[in-house]
C-alpha positions in Angstrom: 0.0 0.0 0.0 1.1 3.5 -0.8 1.2 6.6 1.4 -2.3 7.5 0.2 -5.6 5.6 0.5 -8.7 5.1 2.6 -8.5 4.1 6.2 -9.7 0.6 6.8 -11.8 0.6 10.1 -11.4 -3.2 10.3 -7.6 -3.2 10.4 -6.1 -5.3 13.2 -5.2 -2.3 15.4 -8.7 -0.8 15.1 -10.0 -4.2 16.1 -7.7 -4.2 19.1 -8.9 -0.8 20.1 -12.5 -2.1 20.0 -11.4 -5.2 22.0 -12.4 -7.6 19.3 -8.9 -9.0 19.3 -7.0 -9.5 22.6 -3.7 -7.8 23.3 -1.2 -7.5 26.2 -2.1 -3.9 27.3 0.6 -1.8 29.0 -1.0 1.6 29.1 -4.2 3.3 28.0 -5.7 6.8 28.1 -8.5 8.5 26.2 -6.4 9.0 23.1 -3.8 6.1 23.0 -3.3 2.5 23.7 0.1 0.8 24.3 0.5 -3.0 24.1 3.1 -5.6 23.4 3.9 -6.4 19.8 2.8 -10.0 19.0 5.7 -10.4 16.6 8.5 -8.8 18.7 11.9 -7.8 17.3 13.4 -7.9 20.8 12.2 -8.6 24.3 9.9 -5.8 25.4 9.0 -4.6 21.9 5.7 -2.7 22.2 3.5 -0.4 20.2 1.6 2.8 20.8 -1.4 3.4 18.7 -4.1 6.1 18.4 -7.5 5.1 19.7 -9.3 8.0 18.0 -7.6 8.9 14.8 -8.3 7.4 11.4 -4.9 8.3 10.2 -3.1 5.5 8.2 0.3 7.0 8.9 2.2 10.0 10.3 1.4 12.1 7.2 -2.3 11.7 7.7 -2.4 12.7 11.3 -3.3 16.0 12.8 -1.1 17.8 15.3 -3.4 17.1 18.3 -3.2 13.3 17.6 0.6 13.4 17.2 1.0 15.4 20.4 -1.0 12.9 22.5 0.8 10.0 20.8 4.3 11.2 21.4 3.5 11.9 25.0 2.4 8.3 25.4 5.4 7.0 23.5 7.7 8.8 25.9 5.8 7.6 28.9 5.9 3.9 27.7 9.6 4.2 26.6 10.5 5.5 30.1 8.7 2.5 31.7 10.4 0.1 29.3 13.8 1.6 30.4 12.9 1.3 34.0 11.6 -2.3 33.7 14.1 -3.8 31.4 17.3 -1.7 31.7 18.2 -1.9 28.0 21.3 -0.4 26.5 19.2 1.6 24.1 15.7 2.1 22.8 14.6 2.4 19.2 11.5 4.4 18.6 10.3 4.0 15.0 7.3 4.7 12.8 6.8 3.5 9.2 4.9 5.3 6.4 3.8 3.2 3.4 4.6 -0.4 2.5 7.9 0.5 0.8 9.0 2.0 4.1 8.1 -1.2 6.0 4.6 -0.4 7.2 2.5 -3.5 7.4 -0.6 -2.2 9.3 -2.1 1.0 8.0 -3.2 2.5 11.3 -1.0 5.2 12.9 1.4 3.6 15.3 4.9 3.8 16.9 7.2 1.0 17.8 9.2 1.1 21.0 12.0 -1.5 20.8 14.5 -2.1 23.6 18.0 -2.9 22.5 21.0 -4.6 24.2 24.5 -4.4 22.8 25.0 -8.2 22.8 21.7 -9.2 21.2 20.8 -8.9 17.5 17.6 -7.2 16.5 15.0 -9.3 14.8 13.7 -8.3 11.4 10.5 -6.2 11.3 7.5 -8.3 10.2 9.5 -11.5 9.9 9.7 -13.0 13.4 7.6 -15.7 15.0 4.5 -14.9 17.1 5.3 -14.6 20.8 3.7 -16.6 23.5 0.6 -14.7 24.7 1.2 -15.5 28.4 4.8 -14.2 28.1 3.5 -11.0 26.5 1.0 -10.5 29.3 3.8 -11.0 31.9 6.0 -8.4 30.1 3.1 -6.0 29.8 2.5 -6.2 33.5 6.2 -5.7 34.3 6.4 -2.6 32.1 3.0 -1.2 33.3 4.3 -1.6 36.9 7.0 1.0 36.2 4.6 3.7 35.0 
């Protein structure tokens, strides 16, 4: 999919917001939802999505949406740091399929990194165990 197009209200993240699909929730407020990535690139990989916007990507979003999202990204990234003590944290966001975007609902990735551990490839890893994701979500949430 390109940078342009219609928002699909039945994309997997919209379905997670509506609680039609389970997720390992870390944090939620009126505007955003943070949860564990089911296909993590590293231990503690999580996502922050908009609960209210119908933006497919960063270029579609209004400033108010971006402001609330980046505040949540920072809050969750700080909790990831506190909970997991990584050597670094990658915060990334993809726009369009050629850039690596696979779900066309505005979202940010928070990926903890350790110097001695390779990073998995985006969209190519195995699905994580749901009970382990729930445990990780609780650990990160406890640091917020």
